[in-house]
C-alpha atoms as one frame of an Amber mdcrd trajectory, in Angstrom:
protein
   0.000   0.000   0.000   2.866   2.401   0.808   4.399   1.840  -2.620   1.108
   2.815  -4.278   0.939   6.037  -2.259   4.536   6.948  -3.145   3.880   6.119
  -6.797   0.794   8.359  -6.893   2.684  11.227  -5.271   5.512  10.970  -7.811
   3.316  10.548 -10.903   1.069  13.455  -9.880   4.092  15.666  -9.232   5.308
  14.736 -12.729   1.914  15.643 -14.187   2.047  19.047 -12.526   5.637  19.674
 -13.612   5.023  18.542 -17.196   2.086  20.960 -17.461   4.297  23.768 -16.168
   7.124  22.849 -18.544   4.747  22.733 -21.526   3.258  26.109 -20.574   6.715
  27.676 -20.382   7.687  26.123 -23.728   4.463  27.435 -25.291   5.190  30.974
 -24.097   8.696  30.812 -25.577   7.546  29.229 -28.871   9.779  26.221 -28.234
   9.319  22.529 -28.950   6.350  21.302 -26.914   5.585  18.229 -24.869   3.230
  16.068 -26.972  -0.399  15.966 -25.848  -0.189  12.167 -25.865   2.559  12.367
 -23.243   0.490  14.661 -21.018  -2.565  12.419 -21.345  -0.384   9.348 -20.783
   0.798  10.734 -17.457  -2.847  11.282 -16.554  -3.740   7.720 -17.520  -0.839
   6.336 -15.481  -2.275   7.879 -12.317  -1.213  11.511 -12.638  -4.595  12.918
 -13.592  -4.935  14.996 -10.410  -1.500  16.566 -10.926  -2.328  17.332 -14.554
  -5.650  18.899 -13.562  -3.932  21.026 -10.916  -1.358  22.064 -13.524  -4.125
  23.016 -15.933  -5.792  25.190 -13.317  -2.694  26.717 -11.712  -0.912  27.560
 -14.946  -4.023  28.131 -17.108  -2.733  25.648 -19.641  -4.760  23.395 -21.986
  -7.977  24.711 -20.429  -9.708  25.167 -23.806  -8.929  21.681 -25.116 -11.875
  19.299 -24.484  -9.442  16.384 -24.460  -7.995  17.899 -21.279 -10.785  19.797
 -19.524 -13.203  16.871 -19.982 -10.872  13.912 -20.416  -8.671  14.355 -17.364
 -11.552  14.689 -14.869 -13.195  11.596 -16.403  -9.921   9.710 -16.014  -9.623
  10.921 -12.404 -13.134   9.711 -11.533 -12.418   6.337 -13.156  -9.178   6.053
 -11.187 -10.919   6.879  -7.909 -13.567   4.236  -8.597 -10.853   1.713  -9.470
  -8.974   2.479  -6.245 -12.166   2.085  -4.218 -12.933  -1.279  -5.836  -9.382
  -2.496  -5.294  -9.437  -1.352  -1.696 -12.686  -3.181  -0.961 -11.561  -6.391
  -2.693  -7.956  -6.558  -1.572  -7.749  -4.955   1.844 -10.972  -5.936   3.557
């Protein structure tokens, strides 16, 4: 269980940092982090960090893939964690 918590902390921190890095790159007209990479981090458990990055840095907020997709992924991940918790730890 501890490993899962540490994993979620790290992957969400990465999601937040990748959103910040992409925002900075966008402002400087530099090479950008692919959207697939940002969504992939969300799918791997970093959806909350990506959502926080979207809100804090006002980045990708007009892209339905992000402002709809990431919250849907987050809800699905919460449901999955609840199911796993009930089945494995009770």
